[in-house]
Structure formats: C-alpha cells, structure tokens
C-alpha positions in Angstrom: -63.3 8.0 -162.4 -66.4 6.1 -161.3 -66.5 4.7 -158.0 -66.3 1.2 -159.8 -62.7 1.7 -161.3 -61.2 2.8 -158.5 -61.6 -0.7 -156.6 -58.9 -3.2 -156.8 -60.7 -6.3 -158.8 -62.5 -9.5 -157.8 -59.9 -12.0 -157.5 -60.7 -15.5 -157.2 -57.6 -16.7 -156.9 -56.3 -15.3 -153.5 -54.5 -17.9 -151.5 -57.4 -20.2 -149.7 -59.9 -17.5 -149.4 -62.1 -15.4 -151.3 -61.2 -11.5 -151.4 -62.5 -9.4 -148.6 -65.3 -6.6 -149.6 -66.2 -4.0 -149.6 -63.0 -3.8 -152.0 -60.0 -1.6 -150.6 -59.9 1.6 -153.0 -56.6 1.3 -154.7 -55.9 5.5 -154.0 -55.1 5.6 -150.3 -54.1 8.8 -148.5 -51.4 9.2 -146.4 -53.9 9.1 -143.3 -55.4 5.6 -144.0 -52.1 4.6 -145.0 -50.5 5.4 -141.7 -53.6 3.8 -139.5 -53.2 0.6 -141.7 -49.5 0.2 -140.5 -49.6 1.2 -137.3 -52.4 -1.0 -136.7 -50.6 -3.8 -138.3 -47.5 -2.7 -136.2 -49.5 -3.1 -133.0 -50.7 -6.6 -133.9 -47.1 -7.5 -135.0 -45.2 -6.3 -131.7 -48.5 -8.0 -129.7 -48.1 -11.4 -131.4 -45.2 -11.9 -134.0 -45.5 -15.6 -134.4 -49.3 -15.3 -135.6 -47.5 -13.6 -138.9 -45.8 -15.3 -141.8 -42.2 -15.1 -142.6 -40.9 -13.1 -145.5 -38.1 -15.5 -146.3 -38.3 -19.5 -146.7 -36.4 -21.8 -145.4 -33.5 -21.2 -147.8 -33.4 -17.5 -146.7 -35.0 -16.5 -149.8 -37.7 -13.8 -150.1 -41.1 -15.6 -150.5 -42.4 -14.8 -154.0 -46.0 -14.5 -152.9 -44.9 -12.4 -150.2 -46.7 -9.0 -151.3 -50.3 -11.1 -152.4 -50.6 -12.3 -148.7 -49.5 -8.6 -147.4 -52.4 -7.2 -149.8 -55.2 -9.7 -148.8 -54.4 -8.6 -144.8 -54.2 -5.1 -145.6 -57.5 -5.2 -147.2 -59.0 -7.4 -144.2 -57.3 -4.4 -141.8 -59.2 -1.5 -144.1 -62.4 -3.5 -144.0 -62.1 -3.7 -140.6 -61.1 0.0 -140.0 -63.6 1.5 -142.6 
C-alpha cells in the first residue's frame, strides 16, 4: 500500500476549519493511540470546560460528536508527531 493510500482524505467540510496537515495515518499502533489518549486525558483533567459536551440540551448524543473528536485527535497527532 502506498503512503498516499494510508491517509485520511482531505475533507473540505470540517466544521469551521480546514483539516490539519499532514494527515494522521488511518492505521495507528497501540503506542501512538496510548499517547494520544493520555494527552487528551491530561488536557481534559486540567480544563474540562474547554472541551465540548457529548450530549445536547435534551440529553441526547450530539450527532457529529465523533467528527469533532476526529478533528481534535488529528490536531493532537500533528502536535506530537
């Protein structure tokens, strides 16, 4: 598989921003995932109010929450790698 095939495609419809570059590989090893989640956890523990809620005003899951998380984790990946 070529390097080009192993990336998240550019998507012009990220909510309010351009996708981060270089793109995060689709296949992440456990060590990278652990580092990303630990970094997210430390930042969340330090300032939970800076993160979005996963539920709307009615207590229902936000439909595009996963999309927002994916954008955030791409940013984290680009910061750390």
